[in-house]
C-alpha angles and dihedrals in degrees: 000000000000115000118220116229114239106236119187128177120264115268114256113257115269125240090257091054092050090049090050091050092051092049091047092050090047092052092047090051091048094051092049091070132050119255091250090062093055092044092054092044092051092048092047093048091045090051091053094048096049109026097046095052089046091051091049092052091047090052090055091044090055091059098039093053095050109285115136111167118097089194093056093051091047090049092050090054093059097033088089092068092121090064096079089041092056090050089051096049097074090053090057094044094048092047093242092127139009126222116266111244112251108236122183091252092052092048090050091052091049091050092048093048091045092053092047091048091051090051091046093052091050092051092052090047089057091046094053091048090064107024132065111252092246093052093045091052092048092053090046088060085080085079086085090063092048092044091054094047097043090041087058096043099041109021095030094235117169113261108206129190090258090055091052090048091052089049092053095044095048091045088054089053090054090049091054091052088051091052090054095050095124098060101064106032108141118239113275093020115118125219089250093052092048090052090048091051091048093049093047090048090057092044090049091051090051091050089047091056090049091051090052092051095046090047091054089048090054091052092048100045109020113022099024124213093274103133138342091255090080087066089060091045094052093044093051094046095044092046091049091053091046089049091053093050093045093046089054091051092046092050091050089051090048089239099146094069089044090062092071092048092049092047091053094056098034112132126245100018110006117219095359093053090045092053091048091053092048094047096046091044088057093046099045094044093052091047091049094049090044090053091048092049091047091051095052090045093052097036125358147296091260093056090050088051091049093052088046088057092046091063089063097086090043093054094041095052092044092050090051091052100043104029098026091234112186113256108199126185091259092054091047088051091048090050092051092047091050092052090046091053091051091048092049090052093050094047093046093044091052091050091050092051090048092050094047089048093053 
């Protein structure tokens, strides 16, 4: 008589085993890159997660304390273009890097990205004029969806199921904010102005995702991923072009004389407070964009979009604390959904990397 062997399926891995696998995969990923890579990636990510929320809050402060011109706020954002150039100068002087030759193709890319950045800044300036900072940041989380889609279409990044899931979930969060548009409309803002600010916030987020994807394309096909100094070169050149376009628009709108009038009637400090807001808007915006450009140079457009979405809860909570923005149940639900979408992307992306590695 032949005895049948009792075969039973393997037991599912325990939580401790899963944790050990995650730690092992993380260590393997860490060892696959030099320390300088992780240092630059941490600095770039940190700049995005701190400077962008600060820039958003300063934009809202500009309007709440008496500022009115969208062109002036857009101009202040790119007025800090010398900052990446100053960071780049020591690398040239010490012989650590050499300037990239300016070809007609590269100049055309810089001009295009500069024009798109100027338009993007103007759209966000309109959005923050009519939306609370917490709402504007929640709507701007849609940039993750656009970053994933444009990253796939332009930079040929892989679009996994987890990425699509995050796109759908975060889009649902933006839709929930739209349904709750009547509860947090600032005083003096009409329903039409609120709708305009909401629409321009979404369009600005779409343009933001396109700029990320085009920047990654420039690194891949024109500049090359030679050294991190090309990030500083691109940021300085693109910001200078954006500064030129925005300055032309500000001059046409007679915005330069309006700066003095705005500064004179600016609340809580007058001209000194106005100058502080302008300077720190320029600094924080440049640091945030530099962090985003560095992230997509070191990693991908999608990761830059993910980090751009992560700053949403930071900005929303800070806006509730400092500006006493209303936080309705719909907005809390949208915030939870946005964080859930980000988490689902990260878990799915980690699983994809682990599967491809094995």
